[in-house]
N, C-alpha and C positions, 0 to 999 in steps of 0.2 A: 528141582523145586518148581512146583506149579504156581503161576501167578494168577491171582483172582482179580478181575477188572472191577473197579469201583464204579457203582452207578454214577451217571452224570448228576450234577447239582440241579435240583428242579428249578425251573423258571417261576417267576411270580404267579403265573396262572396255575401252576400245579400245586401250590401251596394251599393248605386248608383254609377254608373261609370261616370267619368269626362273625358272631352276632353280639352286639353290645346292647344291654338293656339296663335301666336303673333298677336296682334291686331293693335298696333302703336308703334312708338318708345317708349321704356320703359314702355310697357303695354302688358298684357297677358289676352286673354279672356278665361274664364273657363266656359264650357258648361256642365250642368248635362244632364243625360240620358233623362229627361223629357222636355228638352229644355230651362230650366232656365239658364240665362247667368249672369256672374259676370265678372267685370274688375278688374284686380289686377295691380296696378301701381307700378313700380319700381324706385328706385333712381339711380344716375349715376353709382353706384357700382353694380347694379343688385339685390339689396335687396328689397323685397316687403315692401312698406311703406303705402299702402292703398288697400282696397278692397270694392267694392260697396255693399257688402252683409250687412244685419243687425248685424250679429254676430260681424263683425269688427267695426261697428258703435258703438255698445254697449260695447265690451270688449277690442277693440284695437288689436284683433288677430282673426284669423279664420282659418279653414281647407284649404280654397281656397289659401291663402297667403303661407301657409305651403307647400302645394302641388307644388306651382310654385317655391318656394325656393328649395325644393328637386329636382324638374325636372332640374332646372338651375344648381344645384351643380352636378348632375350626367350627365349633358349634354344631357338630353333627349329632351331639347327644346332649340332654339336659338332665342335670342331677341336683336334687334337693341337697344343698350344703348347710342346712341349719342344724 
């Protein structure tokens, strides 16, 4: 039986870069380097409650929603919550 080596886990610098931008009231667009876009929807308190990615659909959480929550907490992005 031939063993196939698994690739090493990428370090933080090798992971895709994301760009966050306000999309609409209570929504943030997350764009990956390859152009893939996801929408993260916020509740009135500014907490992410939904993302359009498959990960959120299946698990109820995802890295995109976590990134938006972190950016809002650190005031890296401003979103209209009205």
